[in-house]
C-alpha positions as a Markdown table, in Angstrom:
| # | Residue | x | y | z |
|---|---|---|---|---|
| 1 | Met | 153.9 | 28.5 | 66.4 |
| 2 | Thr | 152.0 | 25.4 | 67.4 |
| 3 | Arg | 150.3 | 24.1 | 70.6 |
| 4 | Glu | 153.5 | 21.8 | 71.2 |
| 5 | Ser | 155.3 | 25.2 | 71.8 |
| 6 | Pro | 158.0 | 24.7 | 74.7 |
| 7 | Pro | 155.9 | 25.0 | 78.2 |
| 8 | Val | 156.3 | 28.0 | 80.0 |
| 9 | Pro | 154.9 | 28.1 | 83.8 |
| 10 | His | 151.3 | 29.7 | 83.9 |
| 11 | Phe | 153.3 | 31.5 | 87.0 |
| 12 | Cys | 154.5 | 33.5 | 84.2 |
| 13 | Ala | 151.6 | 34.0 | 82.2 |
| 14 | Ala | 149.6 | 35.4 | 85.0 |
| 15 | Leu | 152.6 | 37.4 | 87.1 |
| 16 | Leu | 153.2 | 39.5 | 83.8 |
| 17 | Ala | 149.7 | 39.6 | 82.8 |
| 18 | Val | 150.1 | 39.9 | 79.9 |
| 19 | Gly | 151.3 | 36.3 | 79.3 |
| 20 | Leu | 148.0 | 35.4 | 79.8 |
| 21 | Ala | 147.0 | 35.9 | 76.1 |
| 22 | Ile | 150.3 | 34.6 | 74.4 |
| 23 | Leu | 151.8 | 32.1 | 76.9 |
| 24 | Ala | 148.8 | 30.4 | 76.7 |
| 25 | Ala | 149.3 | 29.4 | 73.4 |
| 26 | Gly | 151.5 | 26.7 | 74.7 |
| 27 | Pro | 150.7 | 23.6 | 76.6 |
| 28 | Leu | 150.0 | 25.7 | 79.7 |
| 29 | Ala | 146.6 | 25.3 | 80.9 |
| 30 | Gly | 147.6 | 21.7 | 82.4 |
| 31 | Gln | 144.7 | 20.3 | 85.1 |
| 32 | Ala | 145.5 | 21.2 | 88.5 |
| 33 | Lys | 146.6 | 18.7 | 90.5 |
| 34 | Arg | 143.6 | 17.9 | 93.2 |
| 35 | Arg | 146.2 | 16.3 | 95.6 |
| 36 | Ala | 148.7 | 17.6 | 98.3 |
| 37 | His | 152.4 | 18.4 | 97.0 |
| 38 | Ser | 155.1 | 16.8 | 98.6 |
| 39 | Arg | 156.8 | 18.0 | 101.7 |
| 40 | Pro | 158.5 | 21.1 | 101.1 |
| 41 | Lys | 162.0 | 21.8 | 102.0 |
| 42 | Ala | 162.1 | 25.4 | 102.9 |
| 43 | Asp | 159.8 | 28.0 | 105.2 |
| 44 | Pro | 160.2 | 31.3 | 104.4 |
| 45 | Lys | 158.1 | 33.8 | 106.1 |
| 46 | Pro | 155.5 | 35.9 | 105.2 |
| 47 | Thr | 156.5 | 39.7 | 104.2 |
| 48 | Val | 153.7 | 41.8 | 105.9 |
| 49 | Ile | 152.9 | 44.9 | 103.6 |
| 50 | Ala | 152.2 | 47.3 | 105.6 |
| 51 | Ala | 149.5 | 49.6 | 104.2 |
| 52 | Pro | 147.5 | 48.6 | 100.6 |
| 53 | Leu | 148.6 | 50.8 | 97.6 |
| 54 | Phe | 145.9 | 50.0 | 96.2 |
| 55 | Arg | 141.7 | 49.9 | 96.8 |
| 56 | Val | 139.0 | 47.9 | 95.7 |
| 57 | Gly | 137.5 | 49.1 | 92.2 |
| 58 | Glu | 141.4 | 49.8 | 90.8 |
| 59 | Gln | 141.5 | 49.1 | 87.7 |
| 60 | Leu | 144.0 | 48.7 | 85.1 |
| 61 | Asp | 143.9 | 47.8 | 81.6 |
| 62 | Tyr | 146.9 | 46.6 | 79.0 |
| 63 | Arg | 147.8 | 47.0 | 75.7 |
| 64 | Val | 149.7 | 43.3 | 74.7 |
| 65 | Ser | 151.8 | 43.5 | 71.8 |
| 66 | Trp | 154.0 | 40.0 | 70.6 |
| 67 | Ser | 156.5 | 39.6 | 68.3 |
| 68 | Ser | 155.1 | 41.8 | 65.3 |
| 69 | Phe | 152.0 | 42.1 | 66.4 |
| 70 | Ala | 151.3 | 45.3 | 67.8 |
| 71 | Gly | 147.9 | 44.5 | 69.0 |
| 72 | Ala | 147.7 | 40.9 | 70.1 |
| 73 | Ala | 145.5 | 40.8 | 73.6 |
| 74 | Thr | 144.0 | 42.9 | 76.0 |
| 75 | Val | 144.8 | 42.1 | 79.7 |
| 76 | Arg | 142.4 | 43.6 | 82.4 |
| 77 | Leu | 143.4 | 43.8 | 86.4 |
| 78 | Thr | 140.8 | 44.4 | 88.7 |
| 79 | Val | 140.6 | 44.8 | 93.1 |
| 80 | Ala | 137.1 | 43.6 | 92.7 |
| 81 | Glu | 136.5 | 43.2 | 96.5 |
| 82 | Arg | 137.7 | 42.4 | 100.0 |
| 83 | Arg | 136.3 | 40.1 | 101.8 |
| 84 | Asp | 136.1 | 37.4 | 104.2 |
| 85 | Leu | 137.6 | 33.7 | 102.9 |
| 86 | His | 136.5 | 31.3 | 105.5 |
| 87 | Gly | 138.3 | 33.4 | 108.3 |
| 88 | Trp | 140.2 | 35.4 | 106.5 |
| 89 | Asp | 140.5 | 38.6 | 105.5 |
| 90 | Thr | 141.3 | 39.0 | 101.6 |
| 91 | Trp | 141.9 | 41.2 | 98.7 |
| 92 | His | 140.0 | 40.0 | 95.4 |
| 93 | Leu | 142.0 | 40.3 | 92.4 |
| 94 | Arg | 141.2 | 39.6 | 89.2 |
| 95 | Ala | 143.3 | 39.4 | 86.1 |
| 96 | Ile | 141.2 | 39.4 | 82.4 |
| 97 | Thr | 142.3 | 38.6 | 79.0 |
| 98 | His | 141.1 | 38.4 | 75.8 |
| 99 | Thr | 143.4 | 37.8 | 72.3 |
| 100 | Leu | 142.7 | 40.2 | 69.3 |
| 101 | Asn | 142.7 | 39.7 | 65.4 |
| 102 | Pro | 144.6 | 38.9 | 63.8 |
| 103 | Val | 146.4 | 36.5 | 66.4 |
| 104 | Arg | 143.0 | 35.5 | 67.7 |
| 105 | Val | 142.3 | 33.5 | 64.2 |
| 106 | Leu | 145.5 | 31.9 | 65.5 |
| 107 | Phe | 144.9 | 31.7 | 69.5 |
| 108 | Ala | 141.1 | 32.7 | 70.7 |
| 109 | Ile | 141.8 | 33.0 | 74.2 |
| 110 | Asp | 139.2 | 34.6 | 76.7 |
| 111 | Asp | 140.6 | 33.8 | 80.0 |
| 112 | Gln | 140.2 | 34.7 | 83.5 |
| 113 | Phe | 142.3 | 34.2 | 86.8 |
| 114 | Asp | 140.9 | 35.2 | 90.2 |
| 115 | Ser | 142.9 | 35.4 | 93.6 |
| 116 | Tyr | 142.3 | 35.7 | 96.9 |
| 117 | Ser | 144.9 | 37.0 | 99.0 |
| 118 | Asp | 145.6 | 37.7 | 102.4 |
| 119 | Ala | 144.9 | 41.4 | 102.8 |
| 120 | Gly | 148.1 | 41.8 | 105.5 |
| 121 | Thr | 150.6 | 39.6 | 103.2 |
| 122 | Leu | 149.0 | 39.1 | 99.8 |
| 123 | Glu | 150.0 | 34.9 | 100.4 |
| 124 | Ser | 147.4 | 33.3 | 98.6 |
| 125 | His | 144.8 | 31.6 | 100.2 |
| 126 | Gln | 142.6 | 30.6 | 97.6 |
| 127 | Tyr | 143.4 | 30.6 | 93.2 |
| 128 | Glu | 141.3 | 30.7 | 90.5 |
| 129 | Met | 141.5 | 29.4 | 86.6 |
| 130 | Tyr | 138.5 | 29.5 | 84.1 |
| 131 | Leu | 140.3 | 29.0 | 80.9 |
| 132 | Arg | 138.6 | 29.4 | 77.0 |
| 133 | Glu | 140.9 | 28.1 | 75.1 |
| 134 | Gln | 140.4 | 27.4 | 71.5 |
| 135 | Gly | 137.1 | 26.3 | 72.0 |
| 136 | Lys | 138.0 | 24.4 | 75.2 |
| 137 | Gln | 136.9 | 25.2 | 79.0 |
| 138 | Glu | 138.7 | 24.5 | 81.7 |
| 139 | Asn | 137.5 | 25.5 | 85.4 |
| 140 | Asn | 139.8 | 25.2 | 88.3 |
| 141 | Val | 139.5 | 26.5 | 92.0 |
| 142 | Ile | 142.1 | 25.7 | 94.3 |
| 143 | Arg | 142.5 | 26.5 | 98.2 |
| 144 | Leu | 146.5 | 27.0 | 99.3 |
| 145 | Val | 147.0 | 25.3 | 102.6 |
| 146 | Pro | 150.3 | 26.2 | 104.3 |
| 147 | Gln | 152.2 | 23.9 | 105.8 |
| 148 | Gly | 151.7 | 22.9 | 109.3 |
| 149 | Ser | 147.7 | 24.2 | 109.2 |
| 150 | Ser | 144.5 | 22.7 | 108.9 |
| 151 | Pro | 142.1 | 23.2 | 105.6 |
| 152 | Arg | 138.8 | 25.3 | 106.4 |
| 153 | Ser | 137.0 | 23.8 | 104.2 |
| 154 | Asp | 136.2 | 20.6 | 102.1 |
| 155 | Ala | 137.1 | 21.4 | 98.9 |
| 156 | Pro | 140.2 | 20.8 | 96.2 |
| 157 | Ser | 143.5 | 21.7 | 98.2 |
| 158 | Val | 147.1 | 21.8 | 97.9 |
| 159 | Val | 150.4 | 22.0 | 100.4 |
| 160 | Val | 152.6 | 25.3 | 100.5 |
| 161 | Leu | 154.7 | 27.0 | 101.9 |
| 162 | Pro | 154.0 | 29.6 | 104.6 |
| 163 | Gly | 153.9 | 33.1 | 102.5 |
| 164 | Thr | 153.0 | 31.4 | 98.9 |
| 165 | Arg | 151.6 | 33.6 | 96.4 |
| 166 | Asp | 149.9 | 33.0 | 93.5 |
| 167 | Pro | 150.2 | 34.7 | 90.2 |
| 168 | Ile | 148.6 | 37.4 | 90.6 |
| 169 | Gly | 149.2 | 38.2 | 94.4 |
| 170 | Ala | 152.4 | 38.2 | 93.3 |
| 171 | Leu | 152.2 | 41.2 | 91.0 |
| 172 | Tyr | 150.7 | 43.1 | 94.2 |
| 173 | Phe | 153.1 | 41.6 | 96.1 |
| 174 | Leu | 155.8 | 43.4 | 94.0 |
| 175 | Arg | 154.1 | 46.6 | 94.2 |
| 176 | Gly | 153.7 | 46.3 | 98.1 |
| 177 | Met | 157.7 | 46.2 | 98.5 |
| 178 | Asn | 159.4 | 49.3 | 99.1 |
| 179 | Trp | 162.1 | 49.3 | 96.4 |
| 180 | Gln | 163.6 | 52.8 | 97.3 |
| 181 | Arg | 164.9 | 50.9 | 100.6 |
| 182 | Asp | 165.0 | 47.3 | 99.7 |
| 183 | Ala | 167.1 | 45.9 | 96.4 |
| 184 | Ser | 165.3 | 42.6 | 96.2 |
| 185 | Ala | 162.8 | 39.8 | 97.4 |
| 186 | Val | 162.2 | 36.4 | 96.9 |
| 187 | Thr | 158.4 | 34.3 | 97.6 |
| 188 | Pro | 157.6 | 31.4 | 96.7 |
| 189 | Ile | 154.5 | 30.8 | 94.3 |
| 190 | Tyr | 151.9 | 28.3 | 93.1 |
| 191 | Asp | 150.5 | 28.7 | 89.6 |
| 192 | Gly | 147.8 | 26.3 | 90.0 |
| 193 | Arg | 150.3 | 23.7 | 88.8 |
| 194 | Lys | 154.2 | 24.0 | 90.5 |
| 195 | Leu | 155.4 | 25.4 | 92.7 |
| 196 | Tyr | 158.3 | 28.0 | 92.1 |
| 197 | Asp | 160.8 | 30.6 | 93.7 |
| 198 | Met | 160.4 | 34.2 | 92.4 |
| 199 | His | 163.8 | 36.5 | 92.7 |
| 200 | Ala | 162.3 | 40.2 | 92.3 |
| 201 | Gln | 165.5 | 42.3 | 92.2 |
| 202 | Leu | 165.9 | 45.9 | 91.7 |
| 203 | Ala | 167.3 | 46.4 | 88.0 |
| 204 | Ser | 167.3 | 49.9 | 88.1 |
| 205 | Ala | 165.8 | 52.8 | 90.5 |
| 206 | Asn | 165.0 | 55.8 | 87.8 |
| 207 | Glu | 164.0 | 55.1 | 84.6 |
| 208 | Leu | 161.2 | 57.2 | 82.6 |
| 209 | Val | 158.6 | 55.4 | 80.7 |
| 210 | Thr | 156.4 | 56.0 | 78.2 |
| 211 | Val | 153.6 | 54.2 | 77.9 |
| 212 | Pro | 149.9 | 55.1 | 76.3 |
| 213 | Ala | 148.6 | 55.8 | 79.5 |
| 214 | Gly | 151.4 | 58.3 | 79.8 |
| 215 | Thr | 155.1 | 58.6 | 80.4 |
| 216 | Tyr | 156.1 | 57.8 | 84.2 |
| 217 | Ser | 159.2 | 57.4 | 86.5 |
| 218 | Thr | 159.6 | 54.2 | 87.2 |
| 219 | Ser | 161.6 | 51.8 | 89.1 |
| 220 | Lys | 162.4 | 48.4 | 87.3 |
| 221 | Ile | 162.2 | 45.3 | 88.5 |
| 222 | Ser | 164.0 | 42.2 | 87.1 |
| 223 | Val | 162.4 | 38.7 | 88.3 |
| 224 | Gln | 163.3 | 35.5 | 87.8 |
| 225 | Val | 161.7 | 32.1 | 88.5 |
| 226 | Phe | 163.3 | 28.5 | 89.6 |
| 227 | Glu | 162.4 | 25.3 | 90.1 |
| 228 | Pro | 163.7 | 23.1 | 92.4 |
| 229 | Gly | 167.1 | 25.2 | 92.6 |
| 230 | Gln | 167.2 | 25.7 | 88.6 |
| 231 | Gln | 166.3 | 29.0 | 86.9 |
| 232 | Thr | 163.4 | 27.9 | 84.4 |
| 233 | Pro | 164.7 | 30.4 | 81.3 |
| 234 | Gln | 161.5 | 30.6 | 79.6 |
| 235 | Ala | 160.5 | 32.8 | 82.9 |
| 236 | Gln | 162.5 | 35.6 | 82.8 |
| 237 | Phe | 160.7 | 39.0 | 82.5 |
| 238 | Ser | 161.0 | 42.4 | 83.7 |
| 239 | Val | 158.4 | 45.2 | 85.6 |
| 240 | Trp | 157.9 | 49.0 | 85.4 |
| 241 | Leu | 156.6 | 49.9 | 88.3 |
| 242 | Ala | 155.6 | 53.8 | 88.9 |
| 243 | Gln | 156.7 | 56.1 | 91.4 |
| 244 | Asp | 153.3 | 57.1 | 92.6 |
| 245 | Ala | 151.2 | 56.2 | 95.6 |
| 246 | Ala | 150.0 | 52.9 | 94.0 |
| 247 | Arg | 153.1 | 51.6 | 92.4 |
| 248 | Thr | 151.3 | 51.7 | 89.6 |
| 249 | Pro | 152.6 | 48.5 | 86.7 |
| 250 | Val | 153.4 | 50.7 | 83.5 |
| 251 | Leu | 155.0 | 48.2 | 81.7 |
| 252 | Met | 156.0 | 44.5 | 81.9 |
| 253 | Gln | 157.6 | 42.6 | 79.2 |
| 254 | Ala | 159.1 | 39.0 | 78.5 |
| 255 | Asp | 161.6 | 37.7 | 75.9 |
| 256 | Leu | 160.4 | 34.3 | 75.7 |
| 257 | Pro | 161.6 | 31.5 | 73.0 |
| 258 | Phe | 158.2 | 31.6 | 70.8 |
| 259 | Gly | 158.6 | 36.0 | 70.8 |
| 260 | Ser | 159.1 | 39.1 | 72.8 |
| 261 | Val | 155.5 | 39.9 | 75.4 |
| 262 | Arg | 155.3 | 43.5 | 76.1 |
| 263 | Ala | 152.2 | 44.5 | 78.1 |
| 264 | Glu | 151.9 | 48.6 | 78.4 |
| 265 | Leu | 149.2 | 50.8 | 80.1 |
| 266 | Thr | 146.8 | 52.3 | 78.7 |
| 267 | Gly | 144.1 | 53.6 | 81.2 |
| 268 | Ala | 143.8 | 53.0 | 85.1 |
| 269 | Ala | 140.3 | 53.8 | 87.2 |
| 270 | Lys | 141.3 | 54.0 | 90.8 |
């Protein structure tokens, strides 16, 4: 695989919280556009998360395998804080990833993604990408302004549909869904470069999964990504959510053109 691998949306990488390490080996870290997008065509209503399933200080660690490499990378998800951001009550969510040898010899990647997601709906107000890949650095801070709203700061912003989530917030949004009651969910996603539609479907209501952190009864969620009405073939994956109070993501997997990527929970601090 080379740096000219088929492009995969950065959305896919961050939502999986595993491909951050491996998918970034393709041309994923393009410069975020510092202008408003064209007028969105739809206006989905934000879904209200009835009660938080996580708290400040939560830390989830994953071991990432890619193709034949069992220990290709590590990923850590944290709930860093709950804070006011320009008048919004937000969760500060973070994903950090590092590639490990021998994959690191090919792709030295140390990336950090920060999401400031609304405490009530998990729609994104600010998304930050700090990319350290192959000796190059790129920092992007993007404010998301819902269509019909006014920016609350002079920082670079993009106009998005109301209810749009970023990739990190989208993972927590899936946790916030009541999958025993609802079998599907649709939400717009902005991945730092483009707008997508994420379609999530309950694939299995009760599936036993064993990962390094233990054995869990889970709900399997299948996720597909669509761009301008067409499915993005490189962005199909599954998330297994534990049937615990926090609906912890214990396993995430994507089958991609350049190999299967799998993230297994190794430890959790809540």
